[in-house]
C-alpha positions as CSV (number, residue, x, y, z in Angstrom):
1,M,100.0,49.2,157.7
2,K,99.4,52.4,159.1
3,K,97.8,50.9,162.3
4,T,101.0,49.0,162.8
5,E,103.1,52.4,162.3
6,H,100.8,54.2,164.7
7,L,101.1,51.4,167.1
8,T,104.9,51.6,167.0
9,E,105.0,55.2,167.2
10,S,102.6,55.2,170.6
11,R,104.9,52.4,172.2
12,L,108.1,54.5,171.6
13,A,106.4,57.7,172.9
14,D,105.1,55.8,175.8
15,A,108.5,54.5,176.8
16,W,110.0,58.0,176.4
17,A,107.2,59.4,178.5
18,E,107.8,56.8,181.3
19,L,111.7,57.8,181.4
20,Q,110.8,61.4,181.5
21,N,108.3,60.7,184.3
22,H,111.0,59.1,186.5
23,S,113.4,62.1,186.0
24,D,110.3,64.6,186.8
25,Q,109.6,62.6,190.1
26,G,113.4,62.7,191.2
27,R,113.4,58.6,190.8
28,T,115.8,56.5,188.9
29,L,115.4,53.2,187.1
30,P,116.3,50.2,189.0
31,S,119.5,49.8,187.0
32,D,121.1,50.9,183.8
33,A,120.6,47.4,182.3
34,Y,116.8,48.0,182.5
35,R,116.8,51.2,180.5
36,L,115.6,51.0,176.9
37,A,118.6,51.1,174.9
38,F,117.6,54.1,172.9
39,A,116.7,56.2,176.0
40,D,119.9,55.4,177.8
41,P,122.3,58.4,177.4
42,E,125.4,56.6,179.0
43,F,125.0,53.8,176.6
44,L,124.6,56.0,173.7
45,L,127.6,57.8,174.6
46,R,130.0,55.0,175.0
47,R,133.0,54.4,172.7
48,E,131.4,51.3,171.2
49,T,128.2,53.1,170.1
50,R,130.0,55.8,168.0
51,G,128.8,54.2,165.0
52,I,125.3,54.6,165.9
53,R,125.9,58.3,166.9
54,F,127.3,58.5,163.3
55,Q,124.2,57.3,161.8
56,L,121.9,59.5,164.0
57,E,123.9,62.8,162.8
58,M,123.6,61.5,159.2
59,L,120.0,60.8,159.4
60,K,118.4,63.6,161.4
61,P,119.4,66.7,159.3
62,D,118.9,64.7,156.0
63,L,115.4,63.5,157.0
64,D,114.5,66.9,158.2
65,Q,115.8,68.9,155.0
66,T,114.2,66.6,152.7
67,E,110.7,67.0,154.4
68,Q,111.1,70.8,154.2
69,G,111.9,70.8,150.5
70,I,115.8,71.7,150.9
71,E,117.4,69.6,148.0
72,N,119.8,72.1,146.4
73,T,122.0,74.6,148.4
74,I,124.7,77.1,147.9
75,V,127.2,76.8,150.6
76,V,128.9,79.6,152.0
77,F,132.0,79.4,154.3
78,G,134.0,82.2,155.9
79,S,135.4,83.8,159.1
80,A,133.2,83.8,162.3
81,R,135.4,86.9,163.1
82,F,134.2,89.3,160.9
83,P,131.6,91.6,162.2
84,P,129.0,93.7,160.6
85,P,130.1,97.2,159.4
86,E,128.1,99.0,162.2
87,V,129.3,96.7,165.0
88,A,132.9,97.2,163.6
89,Q,132.4,101.1,163.6
90,L,131.3,101.0,167.2
91,S,134.3,98.9,168.2
92,L,136.6,101.3,166.5
93,E,135.1,104.4,168.2
94,H,135.5,102.7,171.7
95,A,138.9,101.9,170.9
96,L,139.6,105.3,169.9
97,L,138.4,106.6,173.3
98,S,140.2,104.0,175.3
99,G,143.6,104.4,173.9
100,D,144.5,101.0,174.3
101,A,146.9,100.1,171.3
102,D,145.9,96.5,171.2
103,E,142.2,97.1,171.3
104,L,142.9,99.8,168.4
105,A,144.8,97.5,166.2
106,L,142.0,94.7,166.5
107,A,139.3,97.3,166.0
108,R,140.9,98.7,162.7
109,R,141.4,95.0,161.5
110,Q,137.7,94.3,162.1
111,M,136.6,97.6,160.3
112,R,139.0,96.8,157.3
113,N,137.5,93.2,156.9
114,A,133.8,94.2,157.8
115,H,132.9,94.8,154.0
116,Y,133.2,91.1,153.6
117,Y,130.1,90.6,155.8
118,D,128.1,92.9,153.7
119,Q,129.2,91.2,150.5
120,A,128.1,87.8,151.8
121,R,124.8,89.3,152.8
122,L,124.3,90.7,149.3
123,F,125.1,87.4,147.8
124,A,122.9,85.5,149.7
125,G,120.1,87.8,148.8
126,L,121.0,87.3,145.0
127,V,120.5,83.6,145.4
128,A,117.1,84.2,147.4
129,D,116.0,86.5,144.7
130,Y,116.6,84.0,142.1
131,S,114.8,81.2,143.9
132,A,111.8,83.2,145.1
133,H,109.6,82.4,142.0
134,R,111.1,79.1,140.9
135,R,109.4,75.6,141.1
136,P,110.4,73.9,144.3
137,E,112.9,71.5,142.6
138,E,114.7,74.5,141.0
139,R,115.2,76.6,144.2
140,L,118.7,77.2,145.6
141,F,119.1,77.6,149.3
142,I,121.9,79.2,151.3
143,A,123.6,76.8,153.8
144,T,126.2,78.0,156.2
145,G,128.2,76.6,159.3
146,G,125.4,78.5,161.4
147,G,127.8,80.6,163.5
148,P,128.6,84.5,163.4
149,G,130.6,86.5,160.9
150,I,130.3,85.7,157.3
151,M,127.9,82.6,158.0
152,E,125.6,85.1,159.9
153,A,125.9,87.4,157.1
154,A,124.8,84.8,154.5
155,N,121.8,83.6,156.6
156,R,120.9,87.2,157.2
157,G,120.8,87.9,153.4
158,A,118.5,85.2,152.8
159,H,116.3,85.9,155.9
160,E,115.8,89.4,154.7
161,K,114.5,88.3,151.3
162,G,112.0,86.0,153.0
163,A,113.8,82.8,152.0
164,P,114.6,79.9,154.3
165,S,118.3,79.1,155.1
166,V,120.3,76.2,156.6
167,G,122.7,76.3,159.4
168,L,124.9,73.4,160.2
169,N,126.4,74.3,163.6
170,I,129.0,72.5,165.5
171,A,129.6,71.7,169.2
172,L,132.8,73.4,170.3
173,P,134.6,73.6,173.7
174,L,133.9,77.4,173.6
175,E,130.1,77.1,172.6
176,Q,129.2,78.3,169.3
177,R,125.5,79.4,169.2
178,P,123.6,79.5,166.1
179,N,123.2,83.0,164.6
180,P,119.7,84.4,164.8
181,Y,118.9,84.5,160.8
182,I,119.0,80.7,160.3
183,T,115.5,79.3,159.7
184,P,114.6,77.8,163.2
185,N,113.6,74.2,161.8
186,L,116.6,74.2,159.8
187,S,119.2,74.8,162.4
188,F,121.1,71.7,163.1
189,K,123.9,71.1,165.7
190,F,126.7,68.4,165.1
191,H,129.3,66.8,167.3
192,Y,131.4,65.3,164.5
193,F,133.1,67.5,161.9
194,A,133.4,64.7,159.4
195,L,129.2,64.4,159.4
196,R,128.8,68.0,159.3
197,K,131.1,68.4,156.1
198,M,129.3,65.4,154.6
199,H,126.0,67.4,154.9
200,F,127.5,70.4,153.4
201,M,128.5,68.4,150.2
202,M,125.2,66.2,150.1
203,R,123.0,69.0,148.7
204,A,125.7,71.6,147.6
205,K,125.5,73.0,143.9
206,A,128.1,75.5,144.7
207,L,130.7,76.6,147.3
208,V,131.5,80.1,148.2
209,A,134.5,80.7,150.4
210,F,135.0,83.9,151.9
211,P,138.4,84.8,153.7
212,G,138.8,82.8,156.8
213,G,140.9,80.6,159.0
214,F,141.8,77.0,159.8
215,G,138.0,76.1,159.5
216,T,137.4,77.7,156.2
217,L,140.6,76.2,154.9
218,D,139.6,72.6,156.0
219,E,136.3,72.8,154.3
220,L,137.4,74.5,151.2
221,F,140.3,72.1,150.5
222,E,138.3,69.0,151.2
223,V,135.5,70.1,148.7
224,I,138.5,70.9,146.0
225,T,139.8,67.4,146.7
226,L,136.7,65.6,146.5
227,V,135.9,67.3,143.0
228,Q,139.7,67.0,141.9
229,T,139.6,63.1,142.6
230,G,136.2,62.6,141.1
231,K,134.7,61.5,144.5
232,A,132.1,64.5,144.0
233,K,130.5,65.9,140.9
234,P,132.0,69.1,139.7
235,V,130.6,72.2,141.4
236,P,131.5,75.8,141.2
237,I,134.1,76.7,143.8
238,V,134.3,80.5,144.2
239,L,137.0,82.3,146.2
240,F,135.6,85.6,147.3
241,G,138.3,88.0,147.8
242,S,141.0,87.4,145.3
243,E,143.6,89.5,147.1
244,Y,143.3,87.6,150.4
245,W,143.2,84.2,148.7
246,K,146.2,84.8,146.3
247,R,148.1,86.1,149.3
248,L,147.2,83.2,151.4
249,V,147.9,80.3,149.0
250,N,150.5,80.5,146.2
251,I,149.0,78.1,143.8
252,D,151.7,79.0,141.3
253,V,154.3,77.1,143.6
254,M,152.2,74.0,143.7
255,I,152.1,74.1,139.7
256,E,155.8,74.7,139.6
257,E,156.7,71.9,141.8
258,G,154.0,69.5,139.9
259,V,152.0,68.7,142.9
260,I,148.9,69.6,141.0
261,S,148.2,70.0,137.3
262,P,147.7,73.3,135.4
263,G,144.3,72.1,134.6
264,D,143.4,72.0,138.4
265,L,143.3,75.9,138.3
266,A,139.9,75.5,136.5
267,L,138.4,73.9,139.7
268,F,137.9,77.1,141.5
269,H,137.3,81.0,140.2
270,Y,138.4,84.2,142.1
271,V,135.8,86.9,142.5
272,D,135.5,90.2,144.2
273,E,131.8,91.3,143.9
274,P,128.6,89.3,144.9
275,Q,127.1,89.6,141.4
276,A,130.4,88.0,140.0
277,A,130.1,85.2,142.5
278,W,126.6,84.5,141.4
279,D,127.5,84.9,137.8
280,V,129.8,82.2,138.0
281,I,127.1,79.7,139.4
282,R,124.6,80.9,137.1
283,S,126.9,80.5,134.0
284,F,128.1,77.1,135.2
285,Y,124.5,75.8,135.3
286,G,123.1,77.7,132.6
287,L,120.5,79.6,134.8
288,D,118.3,82.4,133.7
289,P,119.3,85.9,134.9
């Protein structure tokens, strides 16, 4: 059996090497029809092969994470536009010198929100500290959307504790690059939002949503809906920054109008401190301090 597997792997490798050799020498294959299907980019990018691309985006991150022992994650969402406090401070100083009113307003807003970066970083550190001396099957790993802002902060908090963390990035018209704190072999890039969100949920043992925009809201409400409808197992859903979330979403109106039930309030928790967010998760699963 092993010999057969090695033979198959060798043939696939040889086929790919042949295609690469043609490219390196500036030669093209006689016709598109002659290319091996898996080595034909034009074929794989056709509308009719979209289902195959779905499968590939499903399989690659799943197999890689399984091989590296990533089974349980804490997913952290939040704005890509909240910079580290030190960066916000420099921007404010520059804006004060420039005298530009718009630049100053932006810098002051970034300075006001920069504390969320530090809090996401501290929260991730708490998760990493808990997992450091646990058995592999008990460890919890930070997973983010892989970009800047709150995502970077959470990956950074894990990195600073020596813990691996996952980044599930997305290809956008304005290229979003993975932040430098993701574990390199756990940094994945997606084309399809749907597959990316599925991967967030596949291993998630909790969701912590920091203030954010449309993307954060999309991810947050999809998780709430999946849990509410029983399509996903109950997990702690933590809204970090109670003043922001209560100002943004008036849940009381939804209850008053009967579009959700009063019991649905138990689906999520408001917190304002990293330790409080971790305590919600720890209490839900009965974890040791």
